[in-house]
VEXVEXSE-672151 format. One record per residue: x negated, y, z of N, C-alpha, C in turn; residue number from 1. Coordinates in Angstrom, 2 decimals. Layout:
[node [X; Y; Z]; [X; Y; Z]; [X; Y; Z]; NUM]
...
This chain:
[node [-0.85; -1.17; 0.00]; [0.00; 0.00; 0.00]; [-0.90; 1.24; 0.00]; 1]
[node [-0.63; 2.14; -0.93]; [-1.42; 3.37; -1.06]; [-0.68; 4.48; -0.34]; 2]
[node [-1.40; 5.15; 0.54]; [-0.80; 6.29; 1.25]; [-1.26; 7.57; 0.57]; 3]
[node [-0.31; 8.43; 0.21]; [-0.62; 9.71; -0.43]; [0.05; 10.81; 0.36]; 4]
[node [-0.68; 11.85; 0.61]; [-0.11; 13.00; 1.30]; [0.93; 13.67; 0.40]; 5]
[node [2.04; 14.08; 0.98]; [3.08; 14.79; 0.22]; [2.53; 16.07; -0.40]; 6]
[node [1.63; 16.71; 0.32]; [1.07; 17.96; -0.20]; [0.22; 17.71; -1.45]; 7]
[node [-0.37; 16.56; -1.55]; [-1.19; 16.25; -2.71]; [-0.35; 16.11; -3.97]; 8]
[node [0.93; 15.79; -3.82]; [1.80; 15.62; -4.97]; [2.31; 16.95; -5.53]; 9]
[node [2.26; 18.00; -4.73]; [2.72; 19.31; -5.19]; [1.72; 19.93; -6.14]; 10]
[node [2.20; 20.58; -7.19]; [1.26; 21.26; -8.09]; [0.58; 22.42; -7.38]; 11]
[node [-0.60; 22.69; -7.80]; [-1.34; 23.82; -7.21]; [-0.71; 25.13; -7.68]; 12]
[node [-0.39; 25.99; -6.75]; [0.22; 27.27; -7.06]; [-0.81; 28.38; -6.94]; 13]
[node [-0.65; 29.39; -7.76]; [-1.53; 30.56; -7.69]; [-1.27; 31.31; -6.40]; 14]
[node [-2.23; 32.08; -5.98]; [-2.08; 32.90; -4.78]; [-0.91; 33.86; -4.96]; 15]
[node [-0.18; 34.16; -3.89]; [0.97; 35.07; -4.02]; [0.53; 36.46; -4.46]; 16]
[node [1.41; 37.13; -5.19]; [1.13; 38.49; -5.63]; [1.12; 39.42; -4.44]; 17]
[node [0.25; 40.39; -4.46]; [0.25; 41.39; -3.39]; [1.03; 42.60; -3.87]; 18]
[node [1.90; 43.09; -3.03]; [2.71; 44.25; -3.37]; [1.95; 45.52; -3.05]; 19]
[node [2.17; 46.58; -3.82]; [1.48; 47.84; -3.52]; [1.90; 48.35; -2.15]; 20]
[node [0.99; 49.05; -1.48]; [1.28; 49.54; -0.14]; [2.23; 50.73; -0.16]; 21]
[node [2.35; 51.41; -1.29]; [3.30; 52.52; -1.39]; [4.45; 52.12; -2.28]; 22]
[node [5.68; 52.55; -1.94]; [6.82; 52.16; -2.78]; [6.74; 52.81; -4.16]; 23]
[node [7.35; 52.17; -5.17]; [7.34; 52.78; -6.51]; [8.08; 54.11; -6.51]; 24]
[node [7.76; 54.95; -7.45]; [8.40; 56.26; -7.50]; [9.84; 56.14; -8.02]; 25]
[node [10.74; 57.05; -7.62]; [12.13; 57.01; -8.08]; [12.23; 57.23; -9.58]; 26]
[node [13.26; 56.65; -10.18]; [13.54; 56.88; -11.59]; [14.44; 58.10; -11.70]; 27]
[node [13.86; 59.25; -11.58]; [14.65; 60.48; -11.55]; [15.50; 60.71; -12.79]; 28]
[node [15.14; 60.22; -13.99]; [16.00; 60.47; -15.14]; [17.41; 59.89; -15.00]; 29]
[node [17.61; 58.83; -14.24]; [18.94; 58.23; -14.10]; [19.73; 58.82; -12.94]; 30]
[node [19.07; 59.51; -12.07]; [19.71; 60.12; -10.91]; [20.63; 61.26; -11.36]; 31]
[node [21.75; 61.44; -10.67]; [22.63; 62.57; -10.96]; [23.94; 62.17; -11.59]; 32]
[node [24.56; 63.14; -12.27]; [25.92; 62.99; -12.80]; [25.94; 62.41; -14.21]; 33]
[node [26.89; 61.49; -14.43]; [27.15; 60.88; -15.73]; [28.65; 60.91; -15.94]; 34]
[node [29.12; 61.30; -17.11]; [30.55; 61.40; -17.39]; [30.90; 60.62; -18.64]; 35]
[node [32.13; 60.13; -18.69]; [32.57; 59.39; -19.88]; [33.92; 58.75; -19.67]; 36]
[node [34.07; 57.54; -20.17]; [35.34; 56.84; -20.04]; [35.13; 55.34; -20.00]; 37]
[node [36.15; 54.66; -19.49]; [36.20; 53.22; -19.60]; [37.50; 52.87; -20.30]; 38]
[node [37.47; 51.78; -21.04]; [38.62; 51.36; -21.84]; [38.99; 49.95; -21.41]; 39]
[node [40.30; 49.74; -21.18]; [40.79; 48.41; -20.77]; [40.79; 47.43; -21.92]; 40]
[node [41.27; 47.86; -23.06]; [41.28; 47.01; -24.26]; [41.22; 47.92; -25.48]; 41]
[node [40.69; 47.42; -26.58]; [40.59; 48.25; -27.79]; [41.94; 48.83; -28.18]; 42]
[node [41.94; 50.10; -28.54]; [43.16; 50.78; -28.95]; [43.93; 51.42; -27.83]; 43]
[node [43.62; 51.07; -26.57]; [44.33; 51.70; -25.45]; [43.62; 52.99; -25.06]; 44]
[node [44.35; 53.92; -24.42]; [43.70; 55.16; -24.00]; [42.66; 54.88; -22.92]; 45]
[node [41.59; 55.64; -22.95]; [40.53; 55.47; -21.96]; [40.84; 56.19; -20.66]; 46]
[node [40.14; 55.79; -19.62]; [40.22; 56.44; -18.32]; [38.95; 57.25; -18.15]; 47]
[node [39.09; 58.57; -17.96]; [37.91; 59.42; -17.79]; [37.32; 59.19; -16.40]; 48]
[node [36.01; 59.25; -16.32]; [35.36; 59.09; -15.03]; [34.05; 59.86; -15.01]; 49]
[node [33.62; 60.20; -13.81]; [32.31; 60.80; -13.57]; [31.68; 60.06; -12.40]; 50]
[node [30.42; 59.69; -12.54]; [29.69; 59.04; -11.45]; [28.43; 59.83; -11.15]; 51]
[node [28.01; 59.77; -9.90]; [26.78; 60.41; -9.45]; [25.93; 59.33; -8.81]; 52]
[node [24.75; 59.08; -9.39]; [23.82; 58.09; -8.84]; [22.79; 58.76; -7.97]; 53]
[node [22.44; 58.10; -6.87]; [21.31; 58.51; -6.05]; [20.05; 58.07; -6.78]; 54]
[node [18.86; 58.50; -6.33]; [17.62; 58.10; -7.02]; [17.46; 56.58; -7.09]; 55]
[node [16.97; 56.09; -8.22]; [16.71; 54.67; -8.42]; [15.25; 54.38; -8.11]; 56]
[node [15.00; 53.27; -7.42]; [13.66; 52.78; -7.17]; [13.64; 51.33; -7.62]; 57]
[node [12.70; 50.99; -8.48]; [12.61; 49.63; -9.01]; [12.50; 48.64; -7.85]; 58]
[node [13.29; 47.59; -7.92]; [13.27; 46.55; -6.90]; [14.18; 46.79; -5.72]; 59]
[node [14.89; 47.90; -5.73]; [15.81; 48.21; -4.63]; [17.16; 48.63; -5.18]; 60]
[node [18.19; 48.39; -4.39]; [19.54; 48.84; -4.77]; [19.73; 50.27; -4.30]; 61]
[node [20.51; 51.02; -5.04]; [20.85; 52.38; -4.65]; [22.37; 52.52; -4.67]; 62]
[node [22.88; 53.66; -4.32]; [24.32; 53.89; -4.24]; [24.68; 55.18; -4.97]; 63]
[node [25.92; 55.57; -4.84]; [26.40; 56.80; -5.45]; [27.88; 56.97; -5.16]; 64]
[node [28.52; 57.81; -5.95]; [29.95; 58.05; -5.78]; [30.53; 58.43; -7.13]; 65]
[node [31.86; 58.47; -7.20]; [32.49; 58.83; -8.46]; [33.94; 59.17; -8.29]; 66]
[node [34.54; 59.60; -9.40]; [35.96; 59.94; -9.42]; [36.49; 59.64; -10.82]; 67]
[node [37.74; 59.15; -10.88]; [38.41; 58.95; -12.16]; [39.89; 59.23; -11.97]; 68]
[node [40.70; 58.91; -12.97]; [42.14; 59.17; -12.91]; [42.83; 58.49; -11.74]; 69]
[node [42.22; 57.42; -11.21]; [42.82; 56.66; -10.12]; [42.32; 57.06; -8.74]; 70]
[node [41.37; 57.98; -8.65]; [40.90; 58.45; -7.35]; [39.40; 58.36; -7.17]; 71]
[node [38.99; 58.59; -5.92]; [37.58; 58.56; -5.54]; [37.11; 57.11; -5.37]; 72]
[node [35.83; 56.89; -5.66]; [35.25; 55.57; -5.45]; [33.80; 55.71; -5.06]; 73]
[node [33.26; 54.64; -4.49]; [31.84; 54.61; -4.18]; [31.14; 53.71; -5.19]; 74]
[node [29.87; 54.00; -5.42]; [29.01; 53.17; -6.25]; [28.09; 52.45; -5.28]; 75]
[node [28.06; 51.13; -5.37]; [27.21; 50.36; -4.46]; [26.38; 49.36; -5.24]; 76]
[node [25.27; 48.98; -4.65]; [24.37; 47.96; -5.20]; [23.91; 48.27; -6.61]; 77]
[node [23.72; 49.53; -6.93]; [23.25; 49.91; -8.27]; [21.78; 49.51; -8.42]; 78]
[node [21.47; 48.86; -9.53]; [20.09; 48.46; -9.81]; [19.75; 48.74; -11.26]; 79]
[node [18.48; 49.04; -11.48]; [17.99; 49.29; -12.83]; [16.87; 48.29; -13.11]; 80]
[node [16.88; 47.69; -14.29]; [15.84; 46.75; -14.70]; [15.30; 47.21; -16.04]; 81]
[node [13.96; 47.35; -16.11]; [13.35; 47.74; -17.39]; [13.61; 46.68; -18.44]; 82]
[node [13.80; 47.12; -19.67]; [14.04; 46.24; -20.80]; [13.25; 46.79; -21.97]; 83]
[node [12.46; 45.97; -22.59]; [11.66; 46.43; -23.72]; [12.42; 46.15; -25.01]; 84]
[node [13.03; 47.17; -25.58]; [13.76; 47.04; -26.84]; [13.56; 48.33; -27.64]; 85]
[node [13.92; 48.29; -28.91]; [13.73; 49.45; -29.76]; [14.55; 50.66; -29.30]; 86]
[node [15.82; 50.44; -28.96]; [16.72; 51.55; -28.64]; [17.00; 51.73; -27.15]; 87]
[node [16.63; 50.77; -26.32]; [17.03; 50.80; -24.92]; [15.82; 50.76; -24.00]; 88]
[node [15.97; 51.42; -22.86]; [14.90; 51.44; -21.88]; [15.18; 50.48; -20.74]; 89]
[node [16.44; 50.07; -20.58]; [16.73; 49.15; -19.49]; [18.20; 48.82; -19.34]; 90]
[node [18.47; 48.04; -18.30]; [19.82; 47.59; -17.97]; [20.16; 48.10; -16.58]; 91]
[node [21.39; 48.57; -16.43]; [21.86; 49.05; -15.13]; [23.09; 48.23; -14.73]; 92]
[node [23.16; 47.87; -13.47]; [24.33; 47.18; -12.93]; [24.78; 47.92; -11.67]; 93]
[node [26.08; 47.95; -11.43]; [26.58; 48.56; -10.21]; [28.00; 48.10; -9.92]; 94]
[node [28.43; 48.29; -8.68]; [29.78; 47.99; -8.24]; [30.53; 49.28; -8.02]; 95]
[node [31.79; 49.32; -8.42]; [32.68; 50.47; -8.21]; [33.75; 50.01; -7.24]; 96]
[node [33.88; 50.72; -6.11]; [34.83; 50.34; -5.07]; [35.67; 51.56; -4.71]; 97]
[node [36.98; 51.47; -4.95]; [37.88; 52.59; -4.65]; [38.02; 52.77; -3.14]; 98]
[node [38.03; 54.03; -2.72]; [38.20; 54.36; -1.30]; [39.53; 53.84; -0.77]; 99]
[node [40.59; 53.91; -1.59]; [41.92; 53.49; -1.14]; [42.12; 51.97; -1.20]; 100]
[node [41.23; 51.24; -1.87]; [41.34; 49.78; -1.99]; [39.97; 49.13; -1.84]; 101]
[node [39.40; 49.15; -0.62]; [38.02; 48.66; -0.46]; [37.85; 47.16; -0.73]; 102]
[node [38.93; 46.39; -0.76]; [38.79; 44.96; -1.02]; [38.68; 44.66; -2.52]; 103]
[node [38.95; 45.65; -3.36]; [38.86; 45.46; -4.81]; [37.61; 46.14; -5.34]; 104]
[node [36.89; 45.42; -6.14]; [35.69; 46.02; -6.72]; [35.61; 45.70; -8.20]; 105]
[node [34.92; 46.56; -8.90]; [34.69; 46.40; -10.33]; [33.19; 46.28; -10.52]; 106]
[node [32.79; 45.40; -11.42]; [31.38; 45.17; -11.71]; [31.06; 45.76; -13.08]; 107]
[node [30.02; 46.57; -13.15]; [29.59; 47.21; -14.40]; [28.19; 46.73; -14.76]; 108]
[node [27.98; 46.45; -16.04]; [26.64; 46.15; -16.54]; [26.50; 46.88; -17.88]; 109]
[node [25.43; 47.66; -18.00]; [25.26; 48.46; -19.20]; [23.80; 48.65; -19.57]; 110]
[node [23.59; 49.09; -20.79]; [22.24; 49.39; -21.24]; [22.03; 50.90; -21.24]; 111]
[node [20.80; 51.29; -20.96]; [20.43; 52.71; -20.92]; [19.61; 52.99; -22.18]; 112]
[node [20.06; 53.94; -22.98]; [19.34; 54.29; -24.22]; [18.00; 54.93; -23.88]; 113]
[node [17.06; 54.82; -24.78]; [15.70; 55.33; -24.53]; [15.66; 56.82; -24.26]; 114]
[node [16.60; 57.59; -24.81]; [16.60; 59.03; -24.55]; [17.17; 59.35; -23.16]; 115]
[node [17.59; 58.32; -22.42]; [18.13; 58.46; -21.06]; [19.37; 59.36; -21.01]; 116]
[node [20.09; 59.50; -22.12]; [21.29; 60.34; -22.13]; [22.58; 59.54; -22.29]; 117]
[node [22.51; 58.22; -22.45]; [23.70; 57.40; -22.62]; [23.54; 56.06; -21.91]; 118]
[node [24.63; 55.63; -21.29]; [24.73; 54.29; -20.72]; [26.03; 53.72; -21.26]; 119]
[node [25.97; 52.51; -21.81]; [27.22; 51.88; -22.24]; [27.15; 50.38; -22.02]; 120]
[node [28.32; 49.78; -21.84]; [28.35; 48.35; -21.59]; [29.74; 47.84; -21.29]; 121]
[node [29.82; 46.83; -20.41]; [31.08; 46.19; -20.05]; [31.36; 46.35; -18.56]; 122]
[node [32.64; 46.30; -18.22]; [33.05; 46.26; -16.82]; [34.00; 45.08; -16.65]; 123]
[node [34.05; 44.57; -15.44]; [34.92; 43.44; -15.08]; [35.59; 43.83; -13.76]; 124]
[node [36.94; 43.69; -13.70]; [37.57; 44.10; -12.44]; [37.65; 42.95; -11.46]; 125]
[node [38.15; 43.28; -10.30]; [38.17; 42.40; -9.15]; [38.99; 41.13; -9.39]; 126]
[node [38.44; 40.02; -8.99]; [39.18; 38.76; -9.06]; [40.34; 38.76; -8.06]; 127]
[node [40.22; 39.58; -6.99]; [41.25; 39.63; -5.96]; [42.59; 40.13; -6.47]; 128]
[node [42.59; 40.97; -7.52]; [43.88; 41.48; -7.98]; [44.53; 40.57; -9.03]; 129]
[node [43.84; 39.49; -9.39]; [44.43; 38.48; -10.25]; [44.46; 38.78; -11.74]; 130]
[node [44.08; 39.99; -12.14]; [44.16; 40.34; -13.56]; [42.94; 39.90; -14.36]; 131]
[node [41.79; 39.88; -13.73]; [40.54; 39.47; -14.36]; [40.32; 40.14; -15.71]; 132]
[node [40.49; 41.46; -15.74]; [40.31; 42.21; -16.98]; [38.83; 42.49; -17.24]; 133]
[node [38.52; 42.67; -18.50]; [37.20; 43.07; -18.94]; [37.39; 44.19; -19.96]; 134]
[node [36.53; 45.17; -19.91]; [36.61; 46.28; -20.86]; [35.23; 46.83; -21.14]; 135]
[node [35.21; 47.96; -21.80]; [33.95; 48.61; -22.13]; [33.90; 50.00; -21.49]; 136]
[node [32.70; 50.52; -21.33]; [32.54; 51.88; -20.80]; [31.38; 52.56; -21.50]; 137]
[node [31.43; 53.89; -21.46]; [30.35; 54.71; -22.00]; [30.21; 55.93; -21.11]; 138]
[node [28.99; 56.21; -20.70]; [28.69; 57.39; -19.89]; [27.62; 58.20; -20.59]; 139]
[node [27.74; 59.51; -20.48]; [26.71; 60.41; -20.99]; [26.26; 61.30; -19.86]; 140]
[node [25.01; 61.72; -19.95]; [24.48; 62.59; -18.90]; [25.37; 63.81; -18.79]; 141]
[node [25.79; 64.12; -17.58]; [26.68; 65.25; -17.35]; [26.10; 66.18; -16.32]; 142]
[node [26.94; 67.04; -15.85]; [26.57; 68.01; -14.83]; [27.61; 67.97; -13.75]; 143]
[node [27.17; 67.91; -12.51]; [28.10; 67.86; -11.39]; [29.02; 69.07; -11.38]; 144]
[node [28.53; 70.20; -11.82]; [29.34; 71.41; -11.78]; [30.40; 71.45; -12.89]; 145]
[node [30.20; 70.70; -13.98]; [31.17; 70.75; -15.07]; [32.27; 69.70; -14.95]; 146]
[node [32.13; 68.75; -14.03]; [33.17; 67.75; -13.83]; [33.20; 66.72; -14.93]; 147]
[node [34.39; 66.26; -15.28]; [34.55; 65.17; -16.24]; [34.41; 65.68; -17.66]; 148]
[node [33.62; 65.00; -18.44]; [33.49; 65.29; -19.86]; [34.11; 64.12; -20.59]; 149]
[node [35.15; 64.35; -21.37]; [35.85; 63.27; -22.07]; [35.07; 62.86; -23.30]; 150]
[node [34.87; 61.57; -23.46]; [34.16; 61.03; -24.61]; [35.21; 60.44; -25.54]; 151]
[node [35.30; 60.92; -26.77]; [36.36; 60.52; -27.68]; [36.21; 59.14; -28.28]; 152]
[node [35.00; 58.66; -28.49]; [34.84; 57.35; -29.12]; [33.79; 56.55; -28.41]; 153]
[node [33.93; 55.26; -28.48]; [32.97; 54.35; -27.88]; [32.22; 53.60; -28.95]; 154]
């Protein structure tokens, strides 16, 4: 009978990566106000919305707030991931949670154009409300002082 140590059977792993001692710098271009619309289904009228993101730091979630035709909401667990593509600089994901219905949340995933002036993608609403809808959204860089900017086409 041959005895072999369990550790000997494991493949040799490289040394763990060391993290920098200082946190990465914020992604200031994505911080601030974005305005646009979300659409429930093609051909239906869009819902105007404005969101304000706090500074993004790679590897960490950030938050924000927003408003649309249905009321105020918070932005939670927002994350940005770099993406190397011709037209896009990365992918953004976040949760939208209405103040009046905290048990319902919407999930957004979108791409950020290289000029950092547009975010567009898909949203999925809460499974708790039973509708399980999916739609599209488009946001453009806005100004907190100008409020909602309506985007006519997606």
